[in-house]
DOKEBA-701339 format. One record per residue (C-alpha): residue number from 1; chain; z, y negated, x. Coordinates in Angstrom, 1 decimal, decimal comma. Each point is the difference from the previous one (the first is absolute). Layout:
BEGIN
site fise NUM	vomar A	c3 Z	c2 Y	c1 X
...
This chain:
BEGIN
site fise 1	vomar A	c3 -0,2	c2 14,7	c1 12,7
site fise 2	vomar A	c3 -2,7	c2 -1,6	c1 -2,0
site fise 3	vomar A	c3 0,1	c2 -3,7	c1 -0,9
site fise 4	vomar A	c3 -1,1	c2 -1,0	c1 -3,5
site fise 5	vomar A	c3 -0,4	c2 -3,7	c1 -0,9
site fise 6	vomar A	c3 -0,4	c2 -1,3	c1 -3,5
site fise 7	vomar A	c3 -0,2	c2 -3,4	c1 -1,6
site fise 8	vomar A	c3 0,5	c2 0,0	c1 -3,7
site fise 9	vomar A	c3 -0,1	c2 -3,8	c1 -0,6
site fise 10	vomar A	c3 -2,9	c2 -1,0	c1 2,4
site fise 11	vomar A	c3 -1,9	c2 -2,3	c1 -2,4
site fise 12	vomar A	c3 -0,1	c2 -1,9	c1 -3,3
site fise 13	vomar A	c3 -3,2	c2 1,2	c1 -1,4
site fise 14	vomar A	c3 -0,5	c2 0,4	c1 -3,8
site fise 15	vomar A	c3 -2,9	c2 2,0	c1 -1,3
site fise 16	vomar A	c3 -2,5	c2 -2,1	c1 -2,0
site fise 17	vomar A	c3 0,9	c2 1,7	c1 -3,3
site fise 18	vomar A	c3 3,6	c2 -1,3	c1 0,3
site fise 19	vomar A	c3 -0,4	c2 -3,4	c1 1,6
site fise 20	vomar A	c3 0,5	c2 -1,9	c1 -3,3
site fise 21	vomar A	c3 3,5	c2 1,3	c1 -0,3
site fise 22	vomar A	c3 1,2	c2 -1,5	c1 3,3
site fise 23	vomar A	c3 0,7	c2 -3,4	c1 1,3
site fise 24	vomar A	c3 -1,5	c2 -0,7	c1 3,4
site fise 25	vomar A	c3 2,9	c2 -2,1	c1 1,4
site fise 26	vomar A	c3 2,5	c2 2,9	c1 -0,6
site fise 27	vomar A	c3 -2,4	c2 2,4	c1 1,8
site fise 28	vomar A	c3 0,1	c2 -2,2	c1 3,1
site fise 29	vomar A	c3 3,8	c2 0,2	c1 0,2
site fise 30	vomar A	c3 2,3	c2 2,7	c1 1,4
site fise 31	vomar A	c3 0,0	c2 1,5	c1 -3,5
site fise 32	vomar A	c3 -3,7	c2 0,8	c1 0,2
site fise 33	vomar A	c3 0,1	c2 1,7	c1 3,4
site fise 34	vomar A	c3 1,9	c2 0,3	c1 3,3
site fise 35	vomar A	c3 -1,3	c2 -2,8	c1 2,1
site fise 36	vomar A	c3 -0,8	c2 1,1	c1 3,6
site fise 37	vomar A	c3 0,7	c2 3,6	c1 -0,7
site fise 38	vomar A	c3 -3,6	c2 1,2	c1 0,1
site fise 39	vomar A	c3 -0,6	c2 -1,9	c1 3,2
site fise 40	vomar A	c3 3,0	c2 1,7	c1 1,6
site fise 41	vomar A	c3 -1,2	c2 3,4	c1 -1,3
site fise 42	vomar A	c3 -3,5	c2 -0,5	c1 1,5
site fise 43	vomar A	c3 1,6	c2 -1,1	c1 3,3
site fise 44	vomar A	c3 2,1	c2 3,2	c1 0,1
site fise 45	vomar A	c3 -2,7	c2 2,3	c1 -1,3
site fise 46	vomar A	c3 -1,2	c2 1,3	c1 3,4
site fise 47	vomar A	c3 3,4	c2 1,5	c1 0,6
site fise 48	vomar A	c3 -0,1	c2 2,1	c1 -3,2
site fise 49	vomar A	c3 -1,4	c2 3,5	c1 -0,6
site fise 50	vomar A	c3 -0,7	c2 -0,9	c1 -3,6
site fise 51	vomar A	c3 0,0	c2 -3,3	c1 -2,0
site fise 52	vomar A	c3 -0,3	c2 -1,1	c1 -3,6
site fise 53	vomar A	c3 0,0	c2 -3,4	c1 -1,6
site fise 54	vomar A	c3 -0,6	c2 -1,7	c1 -3,3
site fise 55	vomar A	c3 -1,2	c2 -3,5	c1 -0,7
site fise 56	vomar A	c3 0,4	c2 0,2	c1 -3,8
site fise 57	vomar A	c3 2,8	c2 -2,5	c1 -1,1
site fise 58	vomar A	c3 3,4	c2 1,5	c1 -0,8
site fise 59	vomar A	c3 -0,1	c2 -2,2	c1 -3,1
site fise 60	vomar A	c3 -2,7	c2 2,3	c1 -1,5
site fise 61	vomar A	c3 1,9	c2 3,2	c1 0,9
site fise 62	vomar A	c3 2,8	c2 0,5	c1 2,4
site fise 63	vomar A	c3 -0,9	c2 2,8	c1 2,5
site fise 64	vomar A	c3 3,4	c2 -0,1	c1 1,6
site fise 65	vomar A	c3 1,8	c2 1,1	c1 -3,2
site fise 66	vomar A	c3 0,4	c2 3,2	c1 -1,9
site fise 67	vomar A	c3 -1,9	c2 0,5	c1 -3,3
site fise 68	vomar A	c3 3,3	c2 -0,3	c1 -1,9
site fise 69	vomar A	c3 1,1	c2 -3,3	c1 1,6
site fise 70	vomar A	c3 0,2	c2 -3,0	c1 -2,2
site fise 71	vomar A	c3 -1,9	c2 -2,1	c1 2,5
site fise 72	vomar A	c3 -3,0	c2 2,3	c1 0,3
site fise 73	vomar A	c3 -1,9	c2 -2,6	c1 -2,1
site fise 74	vomar A	c3 0,7	c2 -3,7	c1 0,4
site fise 75	vomar A	c3 0,5	c2 -2,5	c1 -2,9
site fise 76	vomar A	c3 -3,8	c2 -0,4	c1 0,0
site fise 77	vomar A	c3 -1,1	c2 3,7	c1 -0,1
site fise 78	vomar A	c3 3,0	c2 1,2	c1 -2,1
site fise 79	vomar A	c3 -1,8	c2 -1,4	c1 -3,0
site fise 80	vomar A	c3 -3,0	c2 2,3	c1 0,5
site fise 81	vomar A	c3 -0,6	c2 2,8	c1 -2,4
site fise 82	vomar A	c3 1,1	c2 3,6	c1 0,7
site fise 83	vomar A	c3 -3,6	c2 0,8	c1 0,7
site fise 84	vomar A	c3 -0,5	c2 -2,9	c1 2,5
site fise 85	vomar A	c3 3,3	c2 0,9	c1 1,8
site fise 86	vomar A	c3 -1,1	c2 3,7	c1 0,2
site fise 87	vomar A	c3 -3,3	c2 -1,2	c1 1,6
site fise 88	vomar A	c3 1,8	c2 -2,1	c1 2,6
site fise 89	vomar A	c3 2,2	c2 3,0	c1 0,9
site fise 90	vomar A	c3 -3,1	c2 2,3	c1 0,2
site fise 91	vomar A	c3 -2,2	c2 -2,5	c1 1,9
site fise 92	vomar A	c3 2,4	c2 -1,7	c1 2,4
site fise 93	vomar A	c3 3,5	c2 1,7	c1 0,1
site fise 94	vomar A	c3 -0,7	c2 3,7	c1 0,2
site fise 95	vomar A	c3 -2,9	c2 0,0	c1 2,5
site fise 96	vomar A	c3 2,0	c2 -2,1	c1 2,5
site fise 97	vomar A	c3 3,3	c2 1,8	c1 -0,2
site fise 98	vomar A	c3 -1,7	c2 3,5	c1 -0,2
site fise 99	vomar A	c3 -2,0	c2 -0,7	c1 3,2
site fise 100	vomar A	c3 3,1	c2 -0,9	c1 1,9
site fise 101	vomar A	c3 2,0	c2 2,9	c1 -1,4
site fise 102	vomar A	c3 -2,8	c2 2,4	c1 0,9
site fise 103	vomar A	c3 -0,1	c2 -1,2	c1 3,6
site fise 104	vomar A	c3 3,7	c2 0,6	c1 0,4
site fise 105	vomar A	c3 -0,2	c2 3,4	c1 -1,6
site fise 106	vomar A	c3 -2,9	c2 1,1	c1 2,2
site fise 107	vomar A	c3 1,8	c2 -1,2	c1 3,2
site fise 108	vomar A	c3 3,3	c2 1,8	c1 -0,9
site fise 109	vomar A	c3 -1,8	c2 3,2	c1 -0,9
site fise 110	vomar A	c3 -1,7	c2 -0,2	c1 3,4
site fise 111	vomar A	c3 3,5	c2 0,0	c1 1,6
site fise 112	vomar A	c3 0,1	c2 -3,8	c1 0,7
site fise 113	vomar A	c3 2,7	c2 -2,6	c1 -0,7
site fise 114	vomar A	c3 -1,0	c2 -3,2	c1 -1,7
site fise 115	vomar A	c3 1,3	c2 -3,5	c1 0,7
site fise 116	vomar A	c3 -1,1	c2 -2,2	c1 -2,9
site fise 117	vomar A	c3 0,2	c2 -3,8	c1 0,5
site fise 118	vomar A	c3 -0,7	c2 -2,0	c1 -3,1
site fise 119	vomar A	c3 -0,9	c2 -3,6	c1 0,9
site fise 120	vomar A	c3 1,3	c2 -2,8	c1 -2,2
site fise 121	vomar A	c3 1,0	c2 -3,7	c1 0,2
site fise 122	vomar A	c3 2,5	c2 -2,0	c1 -2,0
site fise 123	vomar A	c3 0,3	c2 -3,7	c1 -1,0
site fise 124	vomar A	c3 2,4	c2 -2,0	c1 2,2
site fise 125	vomar A	c3 1,8	c2 -1,4	c1 -3,1
site fise 126	vomar A	c3 0,6	c2 1,6	c1 -3,4
site fise 127	vomar A	c3 1,7	c2 -1,7	c1 -3,0
site fise 128	vomar A	c3 1,0	c2 -2,8	c1 2,3
site fise 129	vomar A	c3 1,7	c2 2,3	c1 2,5
site fise 130	vomar A	c3 -1,1	c2 0,1	c1 3,6
site fise 131	vomar A	c3 -0,4	c2 3,5	c1 1,4
site fise 132	vomar A	c3 1,5	c2 0,3	c1 3,4
site fise 133	vomar A	c3 -2,2	c2 2,6	c1 1,6
site fise 134	vomar A	c3 -3,2	c2 0,2	c1 2,1
site fise 135	vomar A	c3 -0,7	c2 3,8	c1 -0,4
site fise 136	vomar A	c3 1,6	c2 2,3	c1 -2,5
site fise 137	vomar A	c3 0,0	c2 3,8	c1 0,5
site fise 138	vomar A	c3 0,5	c2 1,8	c1 -3,3
site fise 139	vomar A	c3 1,1	c2 3,6	c1 0,0
site fise 140	vomar A	c3 2,1	c2 2,5	c1 -2,0
site fise 141	vomar A	c3 3,5	c2 -0,2	c1 1,6
site fise 142	vomar A	c3 0,7	c2 3,5	c1 -1,2
site fise 143	vomar A	c3 -2,7	c2 1,3	c1 2,4
site fise 144	vomar A	c3 1,3	c2 0,2	c1 3,5
site fise 145	vomar A	c3 -3,5	c2 0,2	c1 1,6
site fise 146	vomar A	c3 -1,2	c2 -3,1	c1 -1,7
site fise 147	vomar A	c3 3,2	c2 -1,8	c1 1,1
site fise 148	vomar A	c3 -0,5	c2 1,2	c1 3,6
site fise 149	vomar A	c3 -3,6	c2 -1,1	c1 0,1
site fise 150	vomar A	c3 0,9	c2 -3,5	c1 -1,3
site fise 151	vomar A	c3 2,8	c2 -0,4	c1 2,6
site fise 152	vomar A	c3 -2,4	c2 0,9	c1 2,8
site fise 153	vomar A	c3 -2,8	c2 -2,1	c1 -1,4
site fise 154	vomar A	c3 2,3	c2 -3,0	c1 -0,3
site fise 155	vomar A	c3 0,9	c2 0,4	c1 3,6
site fise 156	vomar A	c3 -3,6	c2 0,2	c1 0,9
site fise 157	vomar A	c3 -0,8	c2 -3,2	c1 -1,9
site fise 158	vomar A	c3 2,9	c2 -1,9	c1 1,6
site fise 159	vomar A	c3 -1,2	c2 1,1	c1 3,5
site fise 160	vomar A	c3 -3,2	c2 -1,8	c1 -0,8
site fise 161	vomar A	c3 1,7	c2 -3,1	c1 -1,4
site fise 162	vomar A	c3 3,7	c2 -0,2	c1 0,0
site fise 163	vomar A	c3 0,0	c2 -3,1	c1 -2,3
site fise 164	vomar A	c3 -1,3	c2 2,0	c1 -2,9
site fise 165	vomar A	c3 2,3	c2 0,5	c1 -3,0
site fise 166	vomar A	c3 -0,5	c2 3,6	c1 -0,9
site fise 167	vomar A	c3 2,0	c2 1,4	c1 -3,0
site fise 168	vomar A	c3 0,3	c2 3,3	c1 -1,7
site fise 169	vomar A	c3 -0,7	c2 0,4	c1 -3,7
site fise 170	vomar A	c3 -0,5	c2 -3,7	c1 -0,4
site fise 171	vomar A	c3 -1,3	c2 -1,9	c1 -2,0
site fise 172	vomar A	c3 -0,3	c2 3,2	c1 -2,1
site fise 173	vomar A	c3 1,7	c2 3,4	c1 0,0
site fise 174	vomar A	c3 -1,9	c2 2,8	c1 1,5
site fise 175	vomar A	c3 1,4	c2 2,4	c1 -2,6
site fise 176	vomar A	c3 -1,5	c2 -2,0	c1 -2,9
site fise 177	vomar A	c3 -3,0	c2 1,3	c1 -1,9
site fise 178	vomar A	c3 -3,1	c2 -0,2	c1 2,3
site fise 179	vomar A	c3 -2,8	c2 2,1	c1 1,5
site fise 180	vomar A	c3 1,9	c2 1,1	c1 3,1
site fise 181	vomar A	c3 3,1	c2 1,1	c1 -2,1
site fise 182	vomar A	c3 -2,3	c2 1,9	c1 -2,3
site fise 183	vomar A	c3 -1,7	c2 1,7	c1 2,9
site fise 184	vomar A	c3 3,3	c2 0,8	c1 1,6
site fise 185	vomar A	c3 0,9	c2 2,1	c1 -3,1
site fise 186	vomar A	c3 -3,4	c2 1,8	c1 0,1
site fise 187	vomar A	c3 0,4	c2 0,7	c1 3,7
site fise 188	vomar A	c3 3,7	c2 0,5	c1 0,8
site fise 189	vomar A	c3 -0,8	c2 1,4	c1 3,5
site fise 190	vomar A	c3 -2,3	c2 -1,3	c1 2,7
site fise 191	vomar A	c3 -0,5	c2 -3,4	c1 -1,6
site fise 192	vomar A	c3 1,5	c2 -3,4	c1 0,8
site fise 193	vomar A	c3 -1,0	c2 -2,9	c1 -2,3
site fise 194	vomar A	c3 1,0	c2 -3,6	c1 1,0
site fise 195	vomar A	c3 -1,1	c2 -3,3	c1 -1,4
site fise 196	vomar A	c3 -0,6	c2 -2,8	c1 2,5
site fise 197	vomar A	c3 0,6	c2 -3,4	c1 -1,7
site fise 198	vomar A	c3 -1,0	c2 -3,1	c1 2,0
site fise 199	vomar A	c3 1,0	c2 -3,5	c1 -1,0
site fise 200	vomar A	c3 -3,0	c2 -1,9	c1 -1,3
site fise 201	vomar A	c3 1,2	c2 -3,1	c1 2,0
site fise 202	vomar A	c3 -2,0	c2 1,7	c1 2,8
site fise 203	vomar A	c3 -3,2	c2 0,0	c1 -2,1
site fise 204	vomar A	c3 -2,6	c2 -2,8	c1 -0,2
site fise 205	vomar A	c3 -3,2	c2 0,3	c1 -2,0
site fise 206	vomar A	c3 0,8	c2 3,7	c1 -0,6
site fise 207	vomar A	c3 0,1	c2 0,6	c1 3,8
site fise 208	vomar A	c3 3,2	c2 1,0	c1 1,7
site fise 209	vomar A	c3 1,3	c2 -1,6	c1 3,2
site fise 210	vomar A	c3 -1,7	c2 1,8	c1 3,0
site fise 211	vomar A	c3 3,0	c2 0,2	c1 2,2
site fise 212	vomar A	c3 2,0	c2 1,7	c1 -2,8
site fise 213	vomar A	c3 -2,9	c2 2,5	c1 -0,6
site fise 214	vomar A	c3 0,0	c2 0,8	c1 3,7
site fise 215	vomar A	c3 3,7	c2 0,5	c1 -0,1
site fise 216	vomar A	c3 -0,1	c2 2,5	c1 -2,9
site fise 217	vomar A	c3 -3,1	c2 1,7	c1 1,5
site fise 218	vomar A	c3 1,7	c2 0,6	c1 3,4
site fise 219	vomar A	c3 3,3	c2 1,2	c1 -1,6
site fise 220	vomar A	c3 -2,0	c2 2,6	c1 -2,0
site fise 221	vomar A	c3 -2,1	c2 0,9	c1 3,0
site fise 222	vomar A	c3 3,1	c2 0,5	c1 2,2
site fise 223	vomar A	c3 1,6	c2 2,2	c1 -2,7
site fise 224	vomar A	c3 -3,1	c2 2,2	c1 -0,2
site fise 225	vomar A	c3 0,0	c2 0,5	c1 3,7
site fise 226	vomar A	c3 3,4	c2 1,5	c1 -0,2
site fise 227	vomar A	c3 -1,6	c2 3,0	c1 -1,8
site fise 228	vomar A	c3 2,8	c2 -0,2	c1 -2,5
site fise 229	vomar A	c3 0,3	c2 2,9	c1 -2,5
site fise 230	vomar A	c3 2,2	c2 0,7	c1 -3,0
């Protein structure tokens, strides 16, 4: 089994040509990027066989959405011309997603299975509602292998820290439009795609709590040592 790590919302960078369209305060919030996600991704990177990340703000173009999705462009970039939008897709969206997809394709063609963990984080409170979760594992409930992995991974996390609140398909549904669900359709066999969502209450100055990072690292390391195949 090959481990693939990705981080689609690792930063809040806006290219110079587009900076005038964006408000800096918004870019610094959870809407601009996933706080602490890139830090966790980098911490886990040594476990992976391949890794890809982006530091371009999701408010410019949303790498975790399909081209047809209404939130591909934010309220800032949705006002861009067709030509400008096409340039964003060509420059940022396609290269990132194509590189990840090519990696999976090559591994599967070489007889390997791929476990893809997409690293994200979520705001502790949204629209005034507190989110009661420390780590969310998002998967397609129709896919038995993804369900099995998440159950085992949850057990592994709780072995490291029994106080953690780990939930399935929370705070979002794993079957919703996203990069892992898209890839699951492209690779119906020998691919498992799961989003790991970490509560941003564990992040400070864009750095995730060290003990939590160690917990996730060890849980993945232990899972890999099982020589799991699917």
